[in-house]
N, C-alpha and C positions, 0 to 999 in steps of 0.2 A: 487372532491366532489361537489355535487350540493346542494345548500341551498338558502333560500329566507328570506327576512325580510318582514313580513306582518303586517298590521295594523288592529286591531279589538278593538272596544270599546275605541278608543282614545289612545291605548297603542300599542307598537311595540313588536313583538315576532320573534325569529329566528325559522324557520321551516326547518327541514331536513327530507328527505324521510325516512319513517319507524319509526320515533321517535314520542313520545307523548308529547304534550304541554298542559299546563293548562292556559286557558284564562278566562276573565270575562264571566259571564253566557250568553249563547245564548238560545233563546227560540226555540230549535230544539230537537225533541225527540231522545232518545238513539237508536243507530243503523242506523240512517239516515246519508246521506252524505251531505257535505256542501262545497261550493266553495268560497274561499277568492279571491276577485278580486282587493282589495286594497293592491298591492304589491309594496313596496318601492325600493327593491333591489333584484337582482337575480345574483348569482355567479354560473357559469357553467364551471368547470375545470379552465381554465385561463381567460375566458371571464367574464367581470363584466358589468351588465346592471343596470344603475342607472336611476331611474325615476325622473320626474319633475312635480308633486310630485309622480306620480305612473308610473310604467312601463306598457306600452301598450302591450296587447296580452299575459299576463301572468295569469295563474290560479293556485292556490294551492288547491288541492282537499284533504279533510279530512273526517274522519268518527267519529261521536260522540260516545265516549266510555262510559262516565259517567257524571252525573250531581251531584255535591257534594257541601258541605259547609265546609269552613275552620274551624279550632278550634276557640273557643270563645275568644274574646278579651274583657277584662274588662276595662271600663273607669270609674275611680273613682275620683270625684272632692271633695276637702276637703279644708275648710278654718278654721284654728285653732281659737279658742275663739269666733267663730261666730255661732256655732251650724249649720254649713252648710256641709252636706254630701250628695252627689248624686252618685248613682251607676248605671251604664248602661252596657249592654253587646251587642256585635255585632258579627255576623257570616257572613262573606262574601261568596257569592255564586260563584262557578266556574264551568266551563265545561272542561272536559278532552277530547282532540281531538287527534286522531292518524293521522299523515300526510301520505296520500297514495301516491300522485304523484304531482310533480311540472312540469307543462307544459309551455313551452315557444314557442309561435308561432310567428315566424318572418314574417313580411309582405313581400310577394313576390315582386320582382322587376317588374316594368311595362315595357312593350315593347315600342319601339319607336312609333308604330302605336297608342297605347293607349294614350301615352302622347300627341301626335299631336291632337287626337280627343278631349282631355280635354281642350286644349288651346282655349281661346275665340277668335273669328274672329275679325279682325280689321274693324272699321266702316269708310267708305270713307267719304270725306267732302261733297259729293253730297247728301248723305242720310240725310233726315230730321228726327230729333228726337223730338217727342212731349212728353212733360211731363205734366201730369195733376195734379192739386192740389187736394188733398182729400177734400171732403165736410166737412166744418166746420173747416178748417185749419186757424188758426189765429196767425201764428207765427210772422208776422210783427206787428200786433196790440199789441201783448204782449210785444214786445221789446219797442214799443213806450210808453206803459203805465208804464213800469218799469222805463224808463228814466224820465217820468213826475213825478213819485212818488219821485225819488231821488231829483229832482229840488225843489219840494215842501218841502221836509224835510230840505233842505238846507236853504230855505227862512225862515222857522219857527225857526230854530236854530239861524240864523243870526238876525232875528227880536227880539228874546228874549234877545239877548245880546245888541242890539241897544236900546231897551226900557229902559234898565238899571235895571236889576234884583238887588235886595238888596244884598249888599256885605255880606260876611260871618263874617266880623269883627263886625257887629252890635251885635251879640250875645256875643262877647267878651267884648264889651263896657258895656253891662248890668251887666255882672258878675263883672266887675271892680268897678262899682258903688255900688254894694251890699257889697263889701269888705271894703269900706271906711266909713261905718256907725259906730257910737260909740258903744262900747260893752255894757256897763251898765252905767246908770246915777249914781248909787251908787259908782262905782269905780272912776268916774270923780270928784265927790264932795270931796273926801278925799284929 
């Protein structure tokens, strides 16, 4: 049995040849064919092809049968004793697709002559290689400027500590002085 797991609209569906699947709405007219190229898994008799993330060379061809809407779902929000009532309805749109064919094209193996032609030739030590810098390339200057910025930030942070920023305990000292004041003169005289 041949089947595939395909991805459409961020969801995964099992597709078998000749079966009908319902997927999230696609903007394709009824009667047109569609190819799904995002195939995650293909099972062909005893062979299993797993993609990472997609299997290369696999197409699932389908025909659009119908565009329809699901039954209405009622969303009712209610808070007792608050006079809060909100009623909403929603109908999700779907597309019904008949799976026509699952095609798996395996890449053909290359001959020894083709593999040798693809290998890069080795460069001998006598050959000179000239590299040109693109115009406006300032890679070295940018690295110097970033190191300069780091050193200046270190100096400023070290300088603020050396100058003696006010300690945080000064705010605590003010609050402790406020709590030592007498409450009322009338209560002190008794």
